[in-house]
C-alpha positions, 0 to 999 in steps of 0.5 A: 593549111589553105587548099590550092584552087588550081593544079598549077598552084599545087606543086608537089612532084606527084602532079608535075606530069614529068617524073615517072612515079615508081613502084614500092618493092622491098622498101625501094622505089623502082621502075617496072621491070618492063620499063613501061609506064601509063598516064594518070590524068585529071578527069575534070580537065584532061591534064596530065598529072604523072607518068606511072610505072606499069607493073606486070607479072615480073614486078608482082613476083618481086613484090611477093618475094619481098613480102614473104621475106619480111613476113618470115623475117624481122616483121614476125618478131614485132610484138603486138604493142610494136605493131600498135605503135607503128599504126599510131605513127602512121596515123600521126603522119597521115594526119599531118599530110592529110590535105595533100592526100585529099588533094591527090584523091581529088585531082586523080579521081575527081571527087570534090575536095569537100568530100575528100577532106571530109573523110579525114575523121573516118580515115584516121579513125580506121588507123587508130581502131586497127592500132587498138585491135593489134593488141586485142588478138587472142586465142581461147582455152577450150574445155574438151571431153576427152578422157585423161588430162589433155589441155586444149587451146587455140592460137590466132596467127597472121595468115601471111602475104596478102594481095590487096587489090583496091578500086579507084572510087576512094583511093586513100580510104581503100588503102587503109581498109586493106593495109590497116588490118594486115599490119594489125595482125602481122601480115605483109601486103602487096597492094595493087592500086587501080590504074585510074587513080594510083597517085594517092596510094603511091604517096601513102607508100612514101609516108609509110616508109617515113613512119618506119614500116620495115622493107617488104612489109608493104609493097605497092605495084601499080598496073592494069588488072589484066596483068598486075592484078591477075598475076597477084590473084593467081600467085602461089606465094600469096596467102589471101586476096582482099579485093574491092571492085566489080563482081565480074573481076571478083569471079575471076579472082575466085577462079584464080585462087583455086591454084593454091586455095588462097583465102579470098574476101570480096567487097563487090558491086550493088544495086541497092534498094532505098525505100521511102514510106509515106510516113517518113520525114520527107524533109530528111529523106529527100537529101538523104535519098538523093546523096545516097546516089549522087555522092561521089558522082554515084561511084559508090558500090552501095549507092541506093540507086533503086529508089522505091517510093510508096505510091501515095507520095511517089510523084511528090517525092520524085519531084523533090529529089529531082529538084534537089539534084538540080540544086547541086553544083557540078564542076571541078573538084578543086572548087570548094563549092563543087558538090558533084565532080566528074566521073573518073575516066572516059571508060566510065563516062561511056558506061554511064552515058550508055545507060542514060540512053538505055533508060530512055529507050526502055521507056523511063522518063528523065525528070532531071539530068539524063544527058552528059554536060559537054559545053564550056567548063565541062568540055574537057572532063567527064561530067554527068549531072544528077539524074532521076528516072521516073516510070521505071519498072523492075525489069529495066536494065537501069533497075537491074544493072550497076551503073556506077554513076549519079543515076536514080531509078525511081519505082513506086510500091504499095505495101511492106511485103511487096517492097521487101520482095521487090527490093530483094529481086536482084543478084546483088545484096550490099546495102539498103535503106529504109525511111519511115517513122514506124518502128514496126516497119523498120524492123520488118525491113531490117530483117527481110532485106537480104543485104549486108547493111540496112540503113534506117533513116540514114544512108552510108553510115560507116564506122571502123568497128561495124562490119561492111560487106554483102550478100549474093553477088556483092561478095563475101567476107567483111571490111571493118569490125572484128569480122574483118580482122578474122579474115587476116588470121589463121586459127591453130588448135593446140593439144597438150597431154599433161598427165 
């Protein structure tokens, strides 16, 4: 289907700006108990997209109660092959409606439509992988050493009600990353979308109902983190919280979880090193290192924002990355030629532009970018162009703190051991990159870097079967892979005396 180029041409009710978008609780679309709403606006233009029901503690209470009833009721009777069939049906419906979902991601959080449409294979792949995992859950028989005839085995059982709190930087994919493993394992979900981009999750909720997800199995309560998110994190009826977002919010969720010792998995922020050696294929490394930061306007937790370049090629490489950044088209995500869209909100815009000022004050030199775009077509949006800072040292704030914008801090280095030490000199440990033709260096860096992912001669490669997550302040637990499935399961040991 042809993609509309303007919001006026996109006539789905989710973007009329008139009707209040309600929350999904127990299979019904309901208003917030308080009657409150909040605005959802296009960050490229400021246009009002919709008014959205603003959930708070009372709504979370209703949603958790519905999820508990479903978990203990009919959903618990679903066999693995039935959960698999349901996930495959969801994949089929999502595929049929993918253009619409990608458009909602574009207008609500700003990502270029070329990017949101380009994630189709990944999103569908996740759903179908989780469908496969639904019939692959099993315990073990275990030989024990006790005297007599005692048989022992384990069962894998769904953990229960999952509170899923997702970010705004990729709403559709983030939804699937939480809902998929919950449905595959037999859990139920209360999903709290980010207030900056709630429209895709709400539309996905409609499609889940169309696919036949039973009432209460998936509940979606939009609202603010301080109210709805906090209520979900501390709720005694929630057995697990799966959170993606900032490390500061992650810390508050861990504190809130102590009340009932709920299980927590955290996929948090990063300040990832991307390391370029002089022997690398620079023609590949330039766009690779550039898009490791510029993609999605830098709003990616594992972005390779600390660009370490071997000193002998530092000036050349930094200049080439800057030229690459200049070549990227910045604009409204609805334009199919746009490569860099706006930042998601005024708050994020103020954060990123504040770091641009901080970098200059600390003595870093902007080789390209370095200031917001505010004239003409950019006047009503939150646009920051690809920015490359040179003359950066390890102690600068722009080299230590997560900016979450299209900003590279380029830092020279001399040898392998030095760059391993400096690459690890951060409180984060989510992603890392290495560009080299030397297999020995590649293996040394892969072992030495304290990060959940090490990409060698590539960046941001992702697959549903491969775990993703962090070390240190980047969180614990994993998304994707068998490791993620275990996060949604309890292990029960069974002993039977057979004599």
